[in-house]
Every structure is written in structure tokens, then in C-alpha cells.
C-alpha positions in Angstrom: 25.0 -112.5 -13.7 27.6 -109.6 -13.5 26.5 -106.5 -11.7 25.2 -103.6 -13.8 27.8 -100.9 -14.5 27.1 -97.3 -15.4 29.1 -94.8 -17.3 29.9 -91.5 -15.5 31.8 -88.6 -16.9 35.2 -87.9 -15.4 35.2 -84.9 -13.1 37.1 -82.8 -15.6 34.5 -83.7 -18.3 31.5 -82.4 -16.4 30.2 -79.5 -18.5 28.3 -76.5 -16.9 25.7 -76.5 -19.7 24.8 -80.1 -19.0 24.7 -79.6 -15.3 22.4 -76.5 -15.6 20.2 -78.4 -18.0 19.9 -81.3 -15.6 19.0 -78.9 -12.8 16.5 -76.9 -14.8 13.7 -79.5 -14.5 11.8 -79.2 -11.3 11.5 -83.0 -10.8 15.2 -83.5 -11.2 16.0 -80.5 -9.0 13.8 -82.0 -6.3 15.7 -85.3 -6.7 19.0 -83.5 -6.2 17.6 -81.7 -3.1 16.5 -85.0 -1.6 20.0 -86.5 -2.3 21.6 -83.4 -0.7 19.5 -84.0 2.4 19.6 -87.8 2.6 22.9 -88.8 1.1 22.9 -92.0 -1.0 19.5 -93.5 -1.6 17.8 -96.2 -3.6 16.6 -94.6 -6.9 13.0 -95.8 -6.3 12.9 -93.5 -3.2 13.5 -90.5 -5.5 10.2 -91.0 -7.2 8.1 -93.7 -5.7 5.0 -92.6 -7.5 6.7 -92.2 -10.9 6.6 -94.8 -13.7 9.9 -96.7 -13.7 10.7 -95.5 -17.2 10.2 -91.8 -16.1 12.4 -92.4 -13.0 15.1 -94.1 -15.2 15.0 -91.2 -17.7 15.6 -88.5 -15.1 18.2 -90.4 -13.0 20.1 -91.3 -16.3 20.1 -87.7 -17.3 21.5 -86.6 -13.9 24.2 -89.3 -14.1 25.2 -88.5 -17.7 25.5 -84.8 -16.8 27.8 -85.6 -13.9 25.4 -84.5 -11.1 25.0 -88.0 -9.5 26.9 -91.2 -9.2 24.9 -94.5 -9.6 25.9 -97.9 -8.5 24.2 -101.3 -8.5 23.7 -103.0 -5.2 21.9 -106.3 -5.8 18.5 -105.3 -7.3 18.8 -101.8 -6.0 20.1 -98.8 -7.9 21.9 -96.6 -5.4 22.4 -92.9 -6.2 24.4 -90.1 -4.6 25.3 -86.6 -5.4 28.8 -85.9 -6.8 29.1 -83.0 -4.4 32.9 -83.0 -4.3 33.3 -83.2 -8.1 30.7 -80.5 -8.7 32.2 -78.2 -6.0 35.7 -78.7 -7.4 34.5 -78.0 -11.0 32.0 -75.2 -10.3 32.6 -73.8 -6.8 29.3 -72.9 -5.0 27.0 -73.8 -7.9 25.1 -76.7 -6.2 24.7 -74.9 -2.9 23.5 -71.7 -4.7 21.0 -73.6 -6.8 19.6 -75.6 -3.9 19.4 -72.5 -1.7 17.5 -70.6 -4.4 15.3 -73.6 -5.1 14.5 -74.0 -1.4 13.5 -70.3 -1.0 11.6 -70.0 -4.3 8.1 -70.2 -2.7 6.1 -72.3 -5.2 8.7 -74.8 -6.2 8.8 -75.6 -9.9 6.9 -72.5 -11.1 8.6 -69.8 -13.0 7.8 -66.1 -13.4 6.3 -65.3 -16.8 
């Protein structure tokens, strides 16, 4: 059986609106924070308590937006941030978002 392959946008195709949408959901933002801290991880470690379909949905959205790179490794689905591509395309964006997220107090809550 051939290994799974995943489509990723080219660095120049990464759109700010898609990146911001991907980072706007607290669960995905937490996944990105984990990747920033840990480097490449098995996707299951990003949401061990989540249903597989939910995890797949969120990681697919991150991949399709250009935030992460996904590769198959046997039965594992390895994921890492596209830090260099994002930094080249939108300098400072990822660091700014993660810094703001980390200092937001109650993560995932918004001011009404």
C-alpha cells in the first residue's frame, strides 16, 4: 500500500484570511501552541481525548490553510508548524498570535 499523501498550499499561496481563520478557533490555536513548543508530533497527541473525526477536521483545516505540514509515517500522521513559510509570508504573525494567546488569561474566552 502506498503511503498517504497530503496536499499543502505552496508558500506563496498561503492566504492571510485562511491563516487567521485557522487560528481563530481555540482548539486549533492550542494545537498550534503545542506544535510551537514540541516541534513535530503525532497528530493523536494534539487531541488525545478528541474523537478521531474531530481531530482530523481540525488538523486538515490547519494543513489546508498552510499553517502546518502533515506527513505519513507508517500508521502515524506527523504534523509540524510551517514556521519558516509563515514567517516569510507574514513576518511576526505567528509569534504575535501565540504570545497574545499565552497571555490572554482564560484561554479561548473572548470579551463580549
